[in-house]
N, C-alpha and C positions, 0 to 999 in steps of 0.2 A: 661910337659915341656913346656917351654916360657908361661906359664899361661895358657894352654889348657887344659880343661876338658873332660873328656870321658865320655861319654853317650851310654847305649845299644841302639843298632837297636832296632825302634817299633815293629820291625817285629819279634822279639825275644819272645814277648808276646803273639803270635798269632803261631798256626800249620801250616805246609810247606803248600803252594799252590798248584793248580792242576797241573800247568805247571814248567818246569822248568826255568831258567833266559833268556836261548835263545830261548825255544818256545814263551815266552812272549813277547820277542821282534821282535818274528818273525809273530807275529799276533795273539798271544793267551791272548793281553792284552783286547781285543777288549770283551772277554768272562768276564773279570772282569767289563769291563765296563757295559755290559748288566745287569749283577746282582747287581750291585749300582745301576743305576734305577730302577731294580725290588724291590730294598727293600725299597727303596724312595716311592714306589708305595702302599707297603705293608703297610708300618706305617702309609700312610694315611687312608687305609681301615679301619686299627686296629681302629686308634682313632676315625674317622667319624663313624663308624658302632658300635663298642664297648665300647671304652672308655669313651668317653665323654656322650655317654648315660646313660652308669652306672652312671658317676660323676653328670650327671641332678637327678636323682631319689636318688641318695646320701643325693645330697641337700638339695631336698624335703623332705625327711626324716628328716632331723636333722635342719631343717630351716635355713640353711646355706647362709648367704650373698654371692655376686656373687665374691668381692675381697677376702673373709675367704675360700670359697670355691677354688677357684685358689691358694691361698697360701697354703694348704694344701693337701687333697685327690687330686687335679690334680698337684701339684708340686713332691709330694710325688710320682704319678704314673708315669708322664714323668721323672722323674730322677730315675728311677728303674736302668737304664743302670750304670748310676755314681756309686749307691751302690753298683753293682756287682763287678766293677771296683774298688772300693777302698776294698772289700774283699780278692779281686784276689791280689790284691798289696801288701795287711797284709799276708797271709795267703798261698800264692801259690807260686807266682814270688819273693815274698821277695823284691822288690824292689819299687822304686818310682814312680810305674804307678797311682796310688791312686793320690798323692798327686799334680802328675805334670798335668794328666787329667783332674781333678776339678779345681783349680787353673789355670791353662792354658785355659780352654773352659769360665773361668769365663766373659772375657769380649766380647767374643761372645756373651753370653746368654745375657747379657744388652745392648749391641748395636746392633750387628746383629739380634738377633731376632726383637728387637722393629723395626727395619729397614723394617725386613719382612712383620711386621705386618702392617705398614703404607704404603708399598710400592704395598703390596698384595691384599689390602682391599680396596673395594669401597666405602665400610661405614665410614663415620668418627665418630669416637667413644669420647663421653666425658668420661675424668677423675675426681675421687675427689681428692681431696687434702690428707685428711689422710692415705688411703691407701698405697698410692704409699711412703708418707713419713715414713710409720711406716716400711711398707718391705724394705727400703733404710735405715733406721737406722740400724734394726735389721741386716741387709746383714754387713753394715759396722763393727758391734761390734763383728758377725762373724769372717768373715775375717782378724780383726784385732788379734783376740784371738787365731785362729790359726797361722796367723802369728807369733805371739810373740811365741808359742809353737816351732816352728821347726825352730827358730833362733839360738839355741844351738844346731840345729841337732840330739837332742833327744827327745821323748816322754814318759811322765810318767804318770801312771794311772791317778794321779791326774787331769793332765792336760787335758788326755782326757773327763772326768768326768765334767770337767768344761764345755765342749762343750755340750754336752746332757742336762747341768742346764741351758744352754743360749738358748738351743730351748725349753726346758719347760717352760722357762720363757716367750718365744715368744709366743707357742702356749697359757699359760695363759692369754696374752694380747689379743690374738683373742677371746676367752671365754667371755672376757668385751669387746670386739673390738664395740658394738655400744653406749654402755654406755660411753666410752672412747670418739670415735668421737663426741657425741652431747653433752659430758662435753667441749671439744677443740672449738668446733662451737661455743658455747657459751661462750666462755671466750675470744675467739678470733676475733668473726662475727666483730670488726671494720674494722680490715684491711683482711677478710676471706670472702668478700662480690662474690668475683668470685668463689672461690671455692663453696660456699655455692649453688649458682648456678647452678654449673656442678653435686654438689652432687643431687638437685632437677631433675635437666634434666635425670641423670641416673636412674628415677624412671618410664620413658616413655620409658625404652630399652625394646625390644624384649627378648622372653627367651632365655636360655642358649643353644639351640641347633635348628637347623631348620629341625629334624624330627617331630616336631610336635608344630610350630611355628602359623600354621593357623587355630588350632581347640584346643578347651580345652578352656573353661571360664579361666579368671584368677584372684586369689581370693586373699585376705591380710590375713596372717593368725593372729590370736592373740596368744601373749606372752604366753608363756606354762613355761617359766621361769623365774628369774631374771638375769638368766646369757643373755649378749648379743650377746651368739653366735645364740642364736633362734630371728626369726624375730618378731617383733611387729608390731603394727600397724602405727606406726611412722617410720618405717625402708625404706629407701630408695632403696632398692633390692626386685625385684616382680618373685621368683623364684618359689614359693610356686604354685602348681596346685591341685585342688582338685582331689582326687583319682578317683572319678566317671567319670571325663574329659579324666584322662590319662589311665584309662581301657579301654573307648571305642576307644583311639589312639591308644592303642597297638593292639587292635582286629583287626583294618583298615590297621597298618602298612603293606607295600608290602613287598614278601619275598626279598633276598636279591638277590635269582636266577633271578627276574624277569629283562629284556632287558630293558635298556633307550633307549628313541626315538631317541635323537640327536645322528647323527654319529659318531662322535669323540666318543662320551662318549661309543657307541657301541664297537666300536674299543678297547679302553681301558678297557671295560669290559669283554671282549673275552681273553683279554690280561691278564687281573687278575681273570682272572677266577678259575686257581689252587688253588690262595693263598684264595680266596673266600670260596670255596668249605673246605678247610685245617680248615679256622677259624670258618666257621658255624661248622663243625663236632666237635669241640674241645671248644669252646665259648658259652655258652647261651645268647641266644639274648633277653637281658631284654627289649626290646619296645616292643616286644610281651606279650600278656597276661600269656602265660603259664610259659614264664621263667621271667617275671617282679618280683616276690621274691626271686631271684639269682642274686639278683644286685651287691652285695658283689663279687659273685663268678666271675661274669664279669667282674667285677673291678681288680682283681687280676692275675686273667689267661690273663687279654688283657696287663697288666702291664708286666706278664712273657713273652707274647708274644713282647711287644715292645722292653723288653732286648736281648731276642735272635735274632731278626732281626737288630736291633743296633748292635748286637759282630759282626753278618757277615757283617754289611755295615763297620766298621770300620777296620775288617779284609780286606776286598777285596779292600777300597782305601788303606791303608797301604801300600798293594804289589802293587797298581797300580802306586801310588808315588813313591817307589823303583825304580819299572821298567821303572818310566819316568828319573827316576834320579833329582827328587826332595830332596833338604836337608830335613835333619830330624827336623832340628830347623823352618822350614818352613811348613813341612807336621803337627808338633804338634801344632802349632798356627793357623795355616786354615784348610784345610781339614779333620784332625782329629777332631780338636776343633768342627766344625760343623757336623760332622758324630754322634759323642755323644751327639749333643743337636738336631738331628732331631726330634725326639719326642716331646721336646717342643717347637721347631719352628712350626711345624705341627698343634698341638694342638693350640697353642696361635694365629696361622693366623686364624685357625677354626673359634675361639669364637669371634675374632676382625671383621671377615666379616657378625657377627652376631650383631655385635653393641657392644658387652659386654668386653667395653673398660679397666674397672678396673680388671676382671678376668684375662684378657690376660696379664695387667702388672704385676697383682699380683704373676699370675704363673714364668715371667720372672724373677723376683726380690727373689719370694717364693723359686722357684726351687734353686736358688745359695746359700739362707738360708739352705735348706734341704741338698746340696751339702756337706756343712759344717758338717752336723750330718752323713752324710756317712762317712767322715774320721773319727769322732767322736766314733762312733759305734764299728767297725772294731780293731782299738786302745785301746778303752776300753776294749773289749774280752780279746784281747792279752794280756796286761799287767796287768788285772785283775785278770784273771781264768787261762791263759793257759802259759805263760811264764813269772813269778812274780818274777824271780831274776834280772832284768833289765829292761830299757828301750829301745823303738824302736829306732833305728839309720833312720835317714833321710837324705838326700841332699838337701842342703838349698841353692844352687848356686843361684845367681841372685834373692835372695828375695828382696832385696830394691826396684829395677824397677818394680816386679811384686806386693809390696805392692805398690807405687807409682801408678800404672796403676790401679790394684784396685779401688782405694779410689777417684781415678779423674774419671773412669767411672760411679759411683755411682755418684758423684757430677753433672757431666756432664748429665748424661740421669735425674736428676731430674729438673735441670735448662733449659734442650731444651724441656721438657715436658710445664715448667712455663710459657717462653717466647713464647711457640708455641699456649698458651691460653688454657690449661689442655683439649686436646684431640688431638686423635691419628689420621692422617691425610698422605698423601703424602709427604707434608713438611716436620711433624717430622721424616718420613722415611730417606727422602734424608739426613737431618741432623746427623741421627743416621749413616746410610752407610759411609758418611765423616768419622763422627769422628771414625769408627772403622777402617776403612781404614788408617785413619793416624795411630792408637794404634797398629794396624798389622805390618804398616811397619817399624815402631819406635822396635818395639819386634825383628822383624827379624834380622834388623840391630844390637841389643844388642845381638844376639843370635851368629850371623856370627862373632861379634867380631868386626867390623866397629864402634860402638858406645860401648866404655866401652872397660877395656882390660879384658874380659872374654870371648874368642871364644872358639866354642864346635866342637867337632869332634866326628864321630861315632867309637866306640871302635872296633880295629882290624882294621881300615883303615887308 
């Protein structure tokens, strides 16, 4: 009526809360905020103690450079919640939760996490031109493909298959990443001198994770294959560590139950002891010599834990937002978008603090590319194998504004990095924060109908 469209409440996608609406208003909301803070703490522990160390060993075994590791394994692991959400939207809720969650949080992933990396990191990280250009181009193509698919409100099997093809081409480019990078730098060296300098400075960066940065000799691996995915003696990344040095570090690594010395860290350690114990009993610690060969198990289980914790986090945020009377459109563009991207935020900030700027940025943009694949997999399975009689119906309201926002955010992040001298610092963080706030305000005004003629209301209200 009067052009107003109706959307389902976000809470309809989750179980009922612990308290009734009146009990939450009478003080029960405090419990939800305590759980939200505890889930943030749990995600940081999983990422710091299990997820990133397993990613480090995977990178060493495959000889991956920083940006390739960030765009593949790190992006896939930290985006596990989005993959689960997409499957829920396609097979369980039968709604648009997958599309809205992934597309709705895309701007936060690009600008919000970049702002966090710049503002919360005391280390200035240098960036290379090629990894950021490669990932931004891949994301722009992926987003344009998704937006073109849902423009007619129908998804066919061949359309979803094209998403898988695009991601396959992206992985193929990553496999020959170093050779492509060297060719482009050689081809365009007259106009890319600053980028070449940034690439050379990356060679002096520290290892990926701080749990072994002090000890263990760093070496350069010889090329094991012609594929650029493996490091060679000209590669600008030094993630490889001798196995002997890694074994020594693994044996000496302190137990997770060792109490820290600082007072504040002791308080956090005591508060987080239940989650530390639960994770210790369910995830093999690949930093220790006994579990070192179980790094893939560590990676998969930690990704599963990240998904579970994120689900609880978004559930609590949704109920808390409804109790406080925050409009659905505002929730989806702010709290829920940030909630589903907590793993990406934590992982990117942690590696940015170690000076690994290429890995942080490749995770930020690469996660969005993987999110497009998250939509393609369940769509393809459903249209090609389960429901072959017809396409999937989706709601593409607000598609034009979403398309403009996504493309503009990619362009802005690339230009901001270029104008900032190809480095991640507090200045870049401030720029990204301002841009994110501008995009968010405009999006909220559009969703509320203040801009445009497409106001939204919650069904039943």
